[in-house]
N, C-alpha and C positions, 0 to 999 in steps of 0.2 A: 750489456754484462754485467754491468758493478749493482742495476737491480737487481737481476734475475741469482745471481751471485747472494745482496745482502735476502731476498725470499730464502735459500736453499741455507740461512745462516738462522731465520726464521723459523721453519721447519723443525731444524734439527733441535735446536733450541725447546720448544714445545713438545716432543717426543720426548729429552731427558726431564723434564719437567711434567706430564703426562705417567713416564713408567718411577719417577721419582716418589711422585702422590700414590701411585696405585700401591707401591713396593709399600710407605707405612701404612698405608689404610689399611691394605692385608694383614701383612704383621700383628699391626696392633687389634685388630677382631682376634686373629689367631693364637696371640698368646693372650688372650684374654678368653678366649674361651676354654683354651688347653689347663690356664690358671684355676677355673671353676671343676675341670677336669682333675686337676692334681690333689684337688681339696676334698675330691670321691672317690679317688681315688691311690689315699696314700696305704694301700697293699702292693702295689702297684709289682713290685721288687717280687711277690712269690707270685702272678698271676703270668700265665702262659695268652698271649695276643696275636688274635690276628686280626692285621689291617686291611680288607678289601679295598682295592687303589688305592694305596697307600706308598710314599714316596721315604725315604732317610731320610729325608728333610725334618717334617713333623715331629720323628723322636729323637731327631739333635735338637730341634728346639728346645723340647720334653725336658731334655739333660740338662741342655745348656742352662735353662734357666729357674727351673724347679727338681733338679737332681734326684730324676725320676726314670727308672730304666724296669723294664719286665723283667720277670727271669727269663721269657723267649718270646720274641715274636720274630714270625713271617707275615712278610710283604709279596701281598699277593699284587698283581697286576697285569694287564693285556698287553701292555705297552716293555717290552725290554729298556727301553731308554730311561722312566722314570723310575726304572728300578737300581739305578749304576750312580755308584760314592764310590770315594773312597775308603768308609766306613765302613768294613768285614762283621760288623755283628749281627750282620740282618741274616737271617735267610731270605731267600727270595725265590717265589714264583713266577711263574708266567703262568698266566689261568683268565676263566671266563666266568665274572662276578653271578652268571644266571645258573652255572653249575660246579657249584665249588670242588672241588677233588678233599673233598677230607672227609671224615667218618663223623657221626653226629652225635655233639656233646663235647669235639675234640677240645676244643680252647673255653678256655674260663672264660672270656671276650673278645668281642670281636667288636670291631671297632671301623668306624667310616667316615671321613672327612670330606662332605660336598664329594658326594661320588655317584649317589644314588639317580640325579639329574641326568645323570648322561646317559645311565645305561640304554636307553631305547625308552618305544612305547609303554602303553601299562603294562600288557602283558611281563613284557623282561622288565619291569620296576617290578611287579606282585616276583617275580622268580627270584630277585633278586632278595628281597625281601625275607622269603619264607628261606633262604637258602642264609643269608647273616644267623637267620633262628637258632633252624634248623644246627650248625657246625658251634654253634655258640652258647654256652650257660649267662651271662652276660651282653647286653647289645651296650656299644654308644656307635648311635648313625646319626651324623649330622649333614642336614640339608640347606640353602636357602630359600626364604619365603618366597613364593609366586609370587604376594600379595604387596609385599617389598616395593617401592615407587623403584629406586633402580635396580637395575638386570646384574647385578655382579658379572658375569664373565663378558661380558661387552660393552659395559658401561654404557647401559643406556634410562633413559627414565622415561615408561610409562608403557611405553609401545609392547612390550610382552605382555601387558593385559590384553592386548587383544586377541580373535582370534590367529589362531598360528597359519596363514594364508595372507593376511594382512601384517602381521608380524614380519616375516620376511622378506617383504617387497621393502620394507620401512627399516629393515637393521641397518640400514647406508646412515641414518641417523645416528650410530652408535659412535663412540671411542673408535670404538676397537677396530672398525671398520673404517675409520680413517686414516689410524694407523698404519694400517696392516697392509692399506690399498698404496700409503709412502710404501711402504719398503719393497713390493714389491715393481712400483712404479719408478723407484731406486734402483731396486737389484736384478729384474727382470725376474727372480722364480727365487722367492726367499727359503723354499724350501720348508713350508708354513701351508696352516689351513688356510687358500682362497676366503676373502673378503663374504664371497654370494655362499661358500660352506658355511660359517662361522653361525647362523644362527637356526644349523640343527644339531650342532654342541648341545645345546642343554634344555631340558623339558623341567623346566621348576614345578614342584608340586605346592599347593596348599598345606596348610592346617588337616582338614575334610578328608584330603587324599592320604595321606602321610596318616591318620588315624587310620582309614579303613588295611591299609598295610600290617603295621602295628596295631591291631587292636586289642591287646593283652598290654603294652607297658605306656609309659606316660611319656606325652612330650612337653619338653619343655621346652620355654622362649626365649631364646634371648634376641634384645633390644635395643636398638639405637635410634634416637632422633621420635623417641620418645612411640617409636611399632616398632612391631615383629619383624627384626633383620632375617632370624633364622631362627630354624626349628633342632632338637635334638632331642632321639628317641634313646633312653638311657635309664638301664637297671635302677642307678643310685640315682638318689637326688641331687639335682644340680641348684649349683645358685651362680649365678649371672651379678 
C-alpha cells in the first residue's frame, strides 16, 4: 500500500512539474512573439482585427504586457468553449475558418496564431489561407515549423518527421500521450481528447508548404536553440 501511494505521489509531482514547465515555455515564446507583433503594429488601436481560431487570452496578454488594444476585434473559433471569457470586450463568432462569413477586405488585419496546422488536409489548409487573404487587408499568420525537432503539441522528439502512419503508431512516445493516459486511468473519462486521437490533432507545415499557401507574402522565422522554431506570414516586417 505504501509503495503504491508513493508511486501515485511521484506521478502527481511529475504531472505538476510538466504542466508548469509547459506553461512557462509557452508563455515565454508567446510573449516574445507578441513583443515583435506590438513593435510592428503600434497603430493597432486604429485597426479592425479578425482573430481566426483565436481566444480572449491572446488579446488580454497583449493588453497586459504592451498596452495595445485593437479598435475592434472579432474572435472566430469553431468551438464556443474557447471563446468563453469574463471579459466582454470581444465580439465572438462560432464559425469555420475555411469559409469565413465576412466580406472581402472587411478587416484591416487578419490574425491567426498556431491554427492553420489544425484545420485538416492540404486542401482545407489552402481554403483557410485563401479565406484569410480574402477578408484581410493585412495578414499575421503564425504556425510551428514541421522541421523543428520538438513537436510542440504533443511534446515529442523527432517522430513528427516520420511518414504520417508511422508517426501515429509512435505517438505513445510523447509526453502528452503519457500525461493524458494517466488522466484517463485516474479519472476514467476526463472529457478530453483520447491519446489515440491526439496525433490527428495537428499536421505541421514546412517553410515551403507555407510559401505555397501565401506566395505573395513574406515569411519570418522565429528561432530557438539556433533553429527555426516557427514561421509567421506577415504583411509587416517583424524583428524577433
